[in-house]
N, C-alpha and C positions, 0 to 999 in steps of 0.2 A: 183835764188831760184826756185825749182820745184813747180808745181801747188799744189801738196799735201802738201808740206812744207809750202807754202803760206797760205793754208787753216788752217793748224795746228797752225800757228803763230797767227791767229786771237784770239785764246783762251789761248795763253801763253805770248804774248808780252804785253807791257804796253802802246802801242800806243792808241790814243784817238778815238777808234771806238765807235759807239753807242752800248751800252750794255743793253740788256733786259733780266733780270733774274727773274724767277718766285719766288713769295713769298713762304716761307716754312710753312705757316699757323701755326704760334705760337703767338697767340694774347692774351695778358693779358686783360681781359675784366672787367667790373665793379663789377661783383660778386666775383672776385678774382679767378675764375676758368680759367685756361689756356685753350683756345679753339684751338684745332688742328683737323686735319682730323679724327684721331682716336677717340678723345673725342666727337667731334660733332656727329659722327655716332652712339654713344651710346644713344643719345637722340632720342626717338622713332619718334617724329614729323619730325626730319631731315632725319632719315632713311626712313620713309614712303614717304617723299617728293622726295628724290633721287630715291627711288625704283619706284614710280609711273611714274615719268618723264622718267626714263631709260627704263622701260618695255613698256611704252606706245609707245615710238618712235621705240623701237626694234621690236615690233610686226607688224609694218607696212612694206609691201613689197617694195623693191627698184627695179626699172626698168630702163633699157636703152631705151630711147625714141628717135625717129627720127621725126623731123618736116618736113612735106611735103609742097610742094609749095602752095597748096590750104589751108594751115593752119591746116590740120588734123595732129594728132599725132599717131604714129605707134610704138607698142612695138617691139623692135628688139631683140628677143630671140636668133637670129642667130649670134649676134655680139660676137666677141672674148672676150669681157669683161663681157658678161652677167652672166656667171656662177660665176665669181669673185664677182660681185655686188649683185646678187640675192641669191646665195646659200652659197658659201664658200670663204670668203676673204683670208684665209690662211689655211694651213693643220691642224691647232689646233682649229679653231673656226668656228661655223656656223655664218650665217649672223645675227641671233638674238644675239648670244653671243658677236660678234664683235661690233654691234651697242650699246648694253647695256654697254659694257666696255667704249666706247667713250663717251656715255652720262653720265656715272658715273663721269668720269674725268671732264666733263664740269660742272656738278653739284657741285663738291667739290673744283675744282681748277680754273674753267673758261677756261681751255685750255686742248685740247686733241691732242696728236701727233701720227700720223700713218706714218710709213716709207713705201714708195712705192718701192717694189722690182721689178726691170725690167729685162727682158732677154737681149740678145745681140742686138736685134733689137730695144730695148727701149720700148717694150710693157709691161705694168704692169702684173705681174704674182702672186704677193702676196701683201697683205696690212697688215703690222705688227704693232700693237699698241705698243707704247713705254711708259715708266714710266715718267709721267709728272714732277716728282720731280727731275729727272736726266737731264733735258733739259735746256740748256742755249742758248740764241739767240743773234747773233751779225749781224750787217749790214756792208757791204763793197761794195762800188761802186754801190749802189742801189739794191744789192742782199742780201737776208736773208740767214744766215747760222745757222744751228742747230747743237750744240754739244751734243752728248749723252754720259754722263759720265759713264753709265753702260757698253757700248761697246767701248768707245773711238773714235767713228766715228764722222766725220763732214759731215753733210748732207745739200745739198743746197735746196732752197725753192721749186724747181721743183720736188724733190723726197720726199717731206714731205707734207702730208695732215695735215694742222694745223686748227683744228676747235676751234673757240674761241667765247666767249660770249661778252657782253658789254666791251668796251676797251677805255681807255683814250688816247692811242697813236696809235691805229689801229694795233699794233703789238702783244701785249700780252693782253689776256682777264683778267678781274678782278676776283679774287677768291671770290666766294659767301661766303665761310666759313670765310675768313678774313673780308670781308665787313660786314657780319652779326654777327661778333663775340659777340657784346654786347647782341644782341637778343638771340643768342644761349646760351651764358653764363647765361643769366637770366633764361632760361628754365632749364638748368642744375642745377642752384642754387636752383630752386624750387623743382626739383627732389631730390637733396641732402637733402633739408630741410625735405621733406616728409619722406625720408628713415630714417633720423636721428630721426624724431618725433616718428615713429613707432618702431625704434630700441631701443631707450632710454626711451620712455615714459612708466611709470608703470600704467598709467591710474588711479592712485590714487594720482596724483601729488598734493602736498599740504605741510602744515607745521605741525610738531608735537609740541604741546605746553604742558607745565606742570608748575604748580606754584612752584614745588620743584626744588632744585638744583641737577643736575646730575653730577656724577663724569666723568672723562675722559674715564674710562673703560666702563661705561654705555653708553655713547654717541657712542663710537666705536662699542660696541656690537649691539646697535640699528641700526646704519648705515649699518653694515655688514649684519644684519638680513634683512633689507629692500632691499639691493642690491641683496641678494640671493633669496628672495621670490617674489619681486614685481617689478623688474627692466626691464623685457622684455615684449613683446607684448603677449606672451603666459601666462603671469601671470595676465592678465586682468580679472576682476570680481572675483578674489579670496577674501576670507573672511579676513579682516584685523583684526589682534589680537593686542591689545594694553595692556600695563601694567604700573604700577607705576603712575597711575593717568594721563596718557598721553591723550591728545585730538588731533584728526586729523581735521585740517581745510583745506578743499580743496581750491585750487587756480584755478579760472576759466581761460580759455584761453583768450588771448588778441584777439581783433578783427582782428588784422593782422594775427595771427596764425590760427584762425578759418576760414579765407578766402583764405587759400593757394590753395584750390582746384579750386576756381574761378580764382585765379591768373594763375594756370596752364592752364586752358581753354583759357585765354587771350593770354598766351604765344604760345599756338598751333595756334591760329588765327594769331599771328604775324609771325610765320614761314610760314603759308600758304600765307600770304601777300607777304613775301619776295621772295618766290619761285613762285609767281603768280599762286597759286593753289586755286580752290574752297575749302572752309573749309571742305565740306563733304567728300572730298577725303582723308583727314587726320582723318576721322571718327569723325569730329565735326559736329553733326547734329542739333545743337541748333538753327540755323537760316535757316534750309533747310526744304522744304516741298515737297509733291508730285508735286505740280504745278510749282515749280521753279527749282527743282533739274535737270530736263532734260535740261533746258536752261543753267544752270550752266555748265553742261557737254559739251554743244556746245561751250560755251565760253572757256572752258578748251582747246579744240582743237584749236580754233581760236587764243587765246591770250597766251596760255602756250606752246603748242606744235609747232605751225607753225613757230615761230622764230628759234627753234632748227632744224626743218625740212629744212628751207631755208639755215641754216648754212651748213648742210650736202650737200644739192643739189648743192649749188653754188661752194663750195670748190672742190667737187669731179668732177663736170663738168669742172672746170677750169684746174685741174691737170691731169686728167686721159685720156683725149682725145687728139688725134693728132691735129695739126693745120688744117689739111684737114677736120676733123670731127667737129671742133668747129663751132658753128653757126647753125648746123643742128642736131647734136646729143647732148643729155643732160640727166642728171640723174633726175628721178622723184620718189618721195615717195608718194605712194597712200594712201590717208586718208579717202577713201569712207567708210571703215568699221567702222570708229569712228564717222562719220557724219550721219549715218543712224538713222532715228527717230524710233518711235514705229511702230508696224505693221499697225495701222490705218493710220498714217501719210504717211508711205511709199506707201501704197496702193493708197491713194489719189494722191500722187505725180506721181506715175507710170501711173495712169489712165489719168491724165492731159497730161503728156508727150506723151503718146500713141495717144491720141485723136488729138493732134496738129501735129503729125508726127515727133516729136523730137526724140523718141526712138522706136525701133522695139521690137517685142515680145522677140526675142532672146537676145537683149541687156538687157532687164529687167530681163530675166531669169539668165543671167550671173551675174548680180549684186546681185542676190539672191542665188548664188552658185548652180544653176540648169543647167542641160544640155540643149543644143539647140534642137529645134524641126524643122521638115521639113517646108520650106517656112516661117520660123519665122523671116527672115531678111527683109521682106517687111515692108515698112512704110505706115501707114494708116492716113487718115484725114476725118473728118466728112464733109458731103456735105450740111448741113443745114444752111450754112453761105455763103454769097457772098458780093461783093463790091456794093456800091451805083451805080456805072457806069453800072454794069451788070443789076441791077434792072431797070434802066432807059431804057436800050436797050431792055430788055424783054418787058417792057410796050409799047414801041414804036412798036415792032413787033406785039404785040397783037392788038394794035389799027389799024395797017395796015391790018391785017387779017379781022378785023370787017369791 
């Protein structure tokens, strides 16, 4: 059997290979609403969570770095992969669009698949994202193989960037939409309730009562009249006209119905918790203040974005470099722009780092997107501090002179 036929048989034969197939995100949750990728994204809190995570990682620049023997890191803009990583992963996407697409797949499916297109020498020349719903994974003799149903290709693990979130088996990531189906369904249920409430409520909800007996024709006429004049939200506050001794007794809303707005706020907080986001990023400012919102933003970088960043860095470093480059070349995503504090805090930080000789003037200017200045690469240190040994030596010298 040829090698290609052997690979193809992985996905057609009934032999007992390990089979890893992605869920198709069709979860029947408690509210009765079927949660899928499409329905979940109609819920504004889920949309905002996915958008924030996707755009936040996508805006960060990717660099090819080289570790020098003394521990320093050097940006290798002259490397053959630099343009592929930093600017244009493929002819159809910018680096921002490419990263955003991969992050979206991670947020909704827990898996993102990118085929590595190589030239005849094996050098990566394109990074093409694939449809996560079309991928099936199998293992044979310790090697993962990916079958793309869209193209019919079988791709081995060395030519596939597989970004995945938390996983039970280490092979396939868990789908956040599937895992959070009940929470998302609850939010969609509350949204549907509010839409139904405003769509069907006449705002004169109550009971028509009369001591007289009404004919069937009179009842039908009253019902049709009410439906025509008082059944939509646009009919609110209209003057209600009664006849034949009818009395209107309004029915107050139940506590559960009157509290649905609070329930929606709780549902947004649940989505924020599930996606590990500070609530203020989903526009829930109920527990945010000027004093804590900046700290929450830093926690967002540390606990929400950094896991995704490490997923990208480790997988790309592992698959894109040759054996000769591994160990000294690596991918790094720069998060400095997100970690910068307010101007006063940055100024104090730079002043301290400059005074102890840790940063030069030009290094500080580059961090603030300012051009270098002549002789700005010198390091400075204050001379009003010394060691106890030097103080003792100086005192002994002074005593000797006396």
